[in-house]
C-alpha positions as CSV (number, residue, x, y, z in Angstrom):
1,M,-42.3,68.6,5.7
2,P,-44.0,65.2,5.4
3,Y,-46.2,63.8,8.2
4,A,-46.9,60.1,8.5
5,S,-49.5,59.0,6.1
6,A,-51.6,56.8,9.1
7,P,-52.5,58.8,12.0
8,T,-49.5,58.5,15.0
9,V,-50.8,58.5,18.6
10,V,-48.2,58.9,21.3
11,S,-48.6,56.7,24.9
12,S,-46.9,56.5,28.0
13,I,-45.2,52.9,28.3
14,A,-47.8,50.2,29.6
15,S,-46.0,47.1,28.9
16,Q,-42.9,44.9,28.6
17,S,-43.2,44.6,25.2
18,D,-43.2,48.4,25.3
19,A,-39.9,48.3,27.6
20,D,-38.1,45.9,25.1
21,A,-39.1,48.1,21.8
22,F,-37.9,51.3,23.7
23,R,-34.7,49.1,24.5
24,E,-34.5,47.8,20.6
25,L,-34.6,51.1,19.5
26,N,-32.4,52.9,21.3
27,E,-29.9,50.1,20.9
28,E,-29.8,49.7,17.4
29,W,-28.9,53.7,16.5
30,I,-26.6,54.1,19.8
31,S,-24.8,50.7,18.6
32,Q,-24.3,51.9,15.2
33,L,-23.3,55.6,15.6
34,F,-21.7,55.3,19.1
35,T,-20.5,52.9,22.1
36,L,-23.3,51.4,24.4
37,E,-22.1,52.5,27.8
38,A,-23.1,50.9,31.0
39,E,-26.1,53.7,31.8
40,D,-27.2,53.1,28.8
41,R,-27.5,49.5,29.5
42,A,-28.9,49.8,33.0
43,V,-31.5,52.7,31.8
44,L,-32.8,50.7,28.5
45,G,-32.4,47.4,30.7
46,D,-35.2,48.7,33.4
47,P,-37.1,51.8,32.1
48,F,-40.0,51.0,34.8
49,G,-37.5,51.0,37.5
50,R,-34.7,53.4,36.1
51,I,-37.1,56.3,34.8
52,V,-41.0,55.8,35.6
53,G,-40.5,54.5,38.9
54,P,-38.7,57.7,40.0
55,G,-41.3,60.3,38.5
56,G,-40.0,60.2,34.5
57,D,-41.8,58.7,32.0
58,V,-41.2,56.6,28.4
59,L,-43.2,57.5,25.4
60,L,-44.0,56.0,22.6
61,A,-45.3,57.0,19.0
62,R,-47.1,54.2,17.4
63,E,-49.0,53.5,13.8
64,A,-52.7,54.3,15.0
65,G,-54.3,51.3,12.9
66,S,-51.3,48.6,13.9
67,G,-50.2,49.7,17.1
68,A,-46.5,49.4,15.8
69,V,-44.1,51.3,17.3
70,L,-42.6,54.1,15.2
71,G,-40.4,56.1,18.1
72,C,-39.7,56.5,21.3
73,V,-38.6,59.2,24.0
74,A,-37.6,59.2,27.7
75,L,-38.1,61.4,30.4
76,L,-35.8,61.1,33.6
77,A,-36.9,62.8,36.5
78,Y,-34.0,64.8,38.8
79,P,-34.3,66.5,42.0
80,D,-35.5,70.2,41.7
81,A,-38.5,69.4,38.8
82,V,-35.6,68.9,36.7
83,F,-36.0,66.1,33.8
84,E,-34.4,64.9,31.0
85,L,-34.9,64.5,27.4
86,A,-33.4,61.4,26.4
87,K,-33.3,58.2,24.7
88,M,-35.2,59.5,21.5
89,A,-35.5,57.0,18.4
90,V,-37.6,56.5,15.2
91,T,-37.6,53.4,13.3
92,P,-35.4,54.0,10.4
93,A,-39.3,53.3,8.1
94,A,-40.5,56.2,9.5
95,Q,-37.7,58.5,9.7
96,G,-39.0,62.0,7.7
97,R,-42.5,61.8,8.8
98,G,-42.6,64.1,11.7
99,I,-42.3,61.2,14.3
100,G,-39.5,63.1,16.0
101,R,-41.4,66.2,16.2
102,L,-44.3,64.7,17.5
103,L,-42.5,62.9,20.0
104,V,-40.4,66.2,21.3
105,A,-43.9,68.0,21.2
106,A,-45.4,65.0,23.4
107,A,-42.4,65.0,25.9
108,I,-42.7,68.9,26.6
109,D,-46.0,68.6,27.4
110,R,-45.5,65.8,29.9
111,A,-42.7,67.2,31.5
112,L,-44.4,70.2,32.2
113,A,-47.9,68.0,33.2
114,L,-45.2,66.2,35.8
115,G,-44.7,69.5,37.6
116,G,-41.3,70.1,35.1
117,A,-39.7,73.4,35.7
118,R,-36.8,72.5,33.8
119,L,-35.8,70.3,30.7
120,F,-32.3,69.6,29.2
121,L,-30.9,67.3,27.2
122,G,-27.6,66.2,25.6
123,T,-26.5,65.3,21.7
124,N,-24.0,64.7,19.3
125,S,-23.0,67.0,16.0
126,R,-23.2,64.2,14.3
127,L,-26.8,63.6,15.0
128,A,-27.5,67.2,12.9
129,P,-31.0,66.5,12.2
130,A,-31.6,65.7,15.7
131,V,-30.1,68.9,16.8
132,H,-32.3,71.1,14.3
133,L,-35.1,69.4,15.9
134,Y,-34.3,70.2,19.2
135,E,-33.5,74.4,18.1
136,E,-36.6,74.5,16.5
137,A,-38.5,73.1,19.4
138,G,-36.8,75.9,21.7
139,F,-34.1,74.6,23.2
140,V,-31.0,76.1,23.4
141,R,-27.1,75.1,24.3
142,I,-26.1,75.6,27.6
143,T,-22.5,75.3,29.0
144,R,-21.8,71.8,30.6
145,D,-21.2,73.9,34.2
146,R,-25.4,74.1,33.5
147,L,-25.6,70.4,33.8
148,P,-27.9,69.2,36.9
149,V,-25.4,66.4,36.8
150,A,-22.0,65.4,37.2
151,E,-21.4,62.6,35.0
152,Y,-23.3,62.6,31.8
153,Y,-22.7,60.9,28.5
154,A,-18.8,61.0,26.9
155,R,-21.0,61.1,23.3
156,A,-23.0,64.2,23.9
157,D,-20.9,67.5,22.6
158,I,-23.9,69.9,22.7
159,L,-25.9,70.1,25.2
160,M,-29.3,72.2,25.2
161,E,-32.3,73.0,27.6
162,L,-35.9,74.2,27.0
163,G,-35.8,78.5,26.7
């Protein structure tokens, strides 16, 4: 598989411009394929308050030379050392360069560093490349009753956790 021609670095969200890039990347793909839900707007509008503050993180993949944001992924913290891998996006121009694989690996490592004992996600069958990527990383499908949350996104027809 081809990888990014320029080195790519992954780092935690650190500024309002990082938060803006995170919001814009996610609003674009969610709006194109699905419906932006109220919870999407809340999380994307305040990643420091809704993700970082409660113990999670937002990771950004950047092109090493320019610092341009190529992709992002969030780790939302839940009680009992549970984390959700969420809001993963890669710019259309950077897709197919291994950025998604890099972000998933970095998110798994970061969840462990934050003390995570369980990592889950929700995705959609229309996102076949993402589903394949998650399976390659060791995620297995679960049923809705295995979710640690009562309410979850309507678009999530595939639920997974790291095996």
